[in-house]
Every structure is written in structure tokens, then in C-alpha cells.
Steps between C-alpha positions, in 0.01 A plus 500: 500500500135511595492875492673508161255249348209694639634816355543342156151362510371845598683658204385229260133546614537874474635488146223258389238729653647805328518320167124415520421859604710634213323276258161612623614866480622440148160371401346812658744724300406320173126544560538865600722571201231365270219692680687838494522499116139403468385790726736765372330814372422488131432215280814305392303345210433851356849624574653202317261531208582874484877436503455272193322783324216287386190692385290220357291338772537150347880539507498619856283208603719246320816635665336498840392142461847404367662641820246337718329827632154361423561175701316457830675624802582149629667404165716817520595424860595143415717615211654772720588253771651262251714786352619607838570161646689385186689838491383565141314815609295524184553712196577875509239728353761723355777274368275203446782277630497269805574715805754242632713557176526865582593470866860361465720798420291743706511273800875470473545880471278567798663232724843649411388856573298444820713214626805720488323796647340289773834346615669841494218665689509237772875506538529880506189562710573231759867594538437875526210429734715298742767768504245778554345315793839446652583880457160619608482873523829549316548702182509180299172380646322837433643526145414136402141543625453832322650374172303177507177679571575737210576236241206291625264789455614624159310364197709225332420638155645835602825352634524291183463802271757692705745212472434485118554875466840488689654176423350416162423831329763735645793273576423211256633237740196268479222435244166658546275201421468132424637179642795475258643700211261558216759427234508133618162447338661543156847382584403165644189408302598127483525473875174669596635854540759408763867412474572128457507317833760259639359147449579261780316201370167332450286335766198301390484691169530838675802712422672646802673831434641791697487864385814641356695784662377729229138426590563537869682834466221628263223400737694649806530839324125506436416375850701757691265797495175310561652295776633817666162660471313210657775445770481868611128468520486172687798483743359761735220271605738231608725748674226653713359154583837361592578802713168479687530126571866526596434778748267271692745204483815686606355554847437128565692320771666249266658781294637662815633147606660448158687836530604416856658176371731713280350403162572726207249771438437376152419152633270641761316715254467261201501155656300560817300815481414498127408136498235552765376818337467363154149348515341826372773523234419155381137593460578819314755335274255205431231742387742701282624191325156361486393791282814485283300376201283810513800682354592857558225650284597860528879455497475264199296760317753777565797291379299311232619180664333201329385319823165377647431839644499668157305209358244540769465877425438419132257222571295743727497770234400251223252293711693183450318298757677161447838671562373668813347184636823317445708763672269529800490121537890482494517782756253308723714189478817689589338669804368177628832322462693792656266494803544128532879529495483786748292300748750215482797736547347646814580172690841472343605851598330505844511172688241634747238456231370141515297325235210289604 
């Protein structure tokens, strides 16, 4: 009992310490995010005024004052911190709408795309990596390593264009671009360009609804090619990492003992060996999911997929600083949270790691 209480206190203290460190790191990210856009090459004030096509100096000055570009640096910093901490993110230079109002659909599209790709890459990469380690030196091992290195090295935009050429243009099995069929925008005008959803009820004034089968099937058709592209590009890293860590673990005494006890090979590989070889995988997966909000910029451009990656690219090309600040801030939060979860999972997966 005493050891259990001591372990719980150690875990509690570790979590509190990590929360404090994470908050301090978040403040650092906020300050750095502000400084970066103040020190970027070029004058954002002149770029914004030029984008508005204002030639009269009085008009330029009036617009710059209206947007707060002439305010002292401390006033701009205070306004920036308020926008970030309240998740309003300010107003976009291009659309002149609150950034938070433009995040919703793009965030959903990116989470669906990269979430699906991340899970598939993990499952495929880890499974094939375990089998390759088990069959070290075999034809399967050599082939899986060569194929994974090849797909990991090929440019994602090239693989995407090849898939579009074969499966969209030549065979016509899948659509070339978008997140859902284009005719929905005119067919379902009253429901926001999407098929009517299945309403489950209302909770505290918020309507709870599920997507219809038509919406799910439409999204899946448009997801297939970009998901395949990203999975082919990403799974190789997990396969090679799993193979390397498993090769070290399979020679350990406890694995030999487990086999000597007559346990099934699948149990030995996945329950004993993989569990103790999974710490590097947790770190890699945490970093991958931490950067999920950065979007797949190149792949989303190739497939014209309306996610955060494509939005980021447009914001860069249009010097839309409030949008970029919001995206970088959200990415920073995700990375910090992902690393926090990974640190806690280390002790859950490997009992040899003690908190304290």
C-alpha cells in the first residue's frame, strides 16, 4: 500500500510539474510567435496598405490607424495576447472576418484527413515492422524495407499526381479534388452545402446531429486518394523505426523465456516485445499528431483539399499575418499537449520508468 501511495504521489507531482512547464512553454511560444512576425523581412504595414490598393497617403494612414498598425509595440502586443488567449485570433487581412470564424470547416477537414492517415500509418507501419523484424533477412523483410524507403523518399506531390492520373483521370474511380462533391453547394444550399444531417436532439441549446450516409460516402470518396498518398509517404518511417527497436528487443532474455513457456508467437511479439520497444514509437507518434494542425500543405494543394494546410499556403502567399499567427499558435498548443501525453504514457507502457 505504501509503495502504491508513493507511486501515485510521484505521478501526481510529475503531472503538476509538467503542467507548469507546459504553461511556461506556451507563454514562450506566444511571445516568440509575436516577435517572429515583427521581425519578418519586409514591412507588414506597407504590404497591407499595398494590398488595399490605396494611393492617397491620407487614406493609407487612416487605414493603418484603423487596423492598429500605428499603435505602440506594447499596445499591439497586449492586443495580440488577448486575441490569442481568448481564441479570437484577430481579423484576417484578406477576408476581414474574425479568424476563429474561418477555422471551423477547415479544421474538421484537416482532422479527418490527417487523423485517418495517422492511424492507418501507425497500424500498417508497426504491424509490418514487427513482421519484418521477426523475419529478419527474409524476402519479406528486404522487400518491405525497400518499398518503405522508396515511398518515404518520393515527393508526396508526385505520388498524389500519379494517383490522380491513374485513378481519377484514366479510370474515373475517384474525384480529383475537393472534400465533397461540388454539386452539393447548389443542391443543398439551405443546409450549408452539405446533405441534411440526422438530428439526435438538443443539449443546452446546441443541436446534436450526425452526418448522413450520403455525406459520409461523399467524403470517403474524396478522402481516398489524399489519404493513400499521405499513408504511402508516412508509414515507412514507422516501419523502419519499429523494425529497428524490435530487433534489439527480440534478443532480450524475457522474450526467450516467453517463447520457452510455449506462448504463441503473436503474443510474444505484440504483447511482450513490442510493448517494451514502443517508447520511441510513442515519441514519433506524439510528434506526428502534435503537428496535425499544420495540415498537409503540399498534398492539400495537389488535391485542392480545403483544410488548414491549403489555408496556410494561401495566408503565406497573401501575407495574412493574423491567420498565420493563429495557425502557428494552435500548432504550438498541439505539440505541447502531445509531448505531455507522451511523457505520461511512458510510465504507463513501461513500468520501469518511475515518476518522482
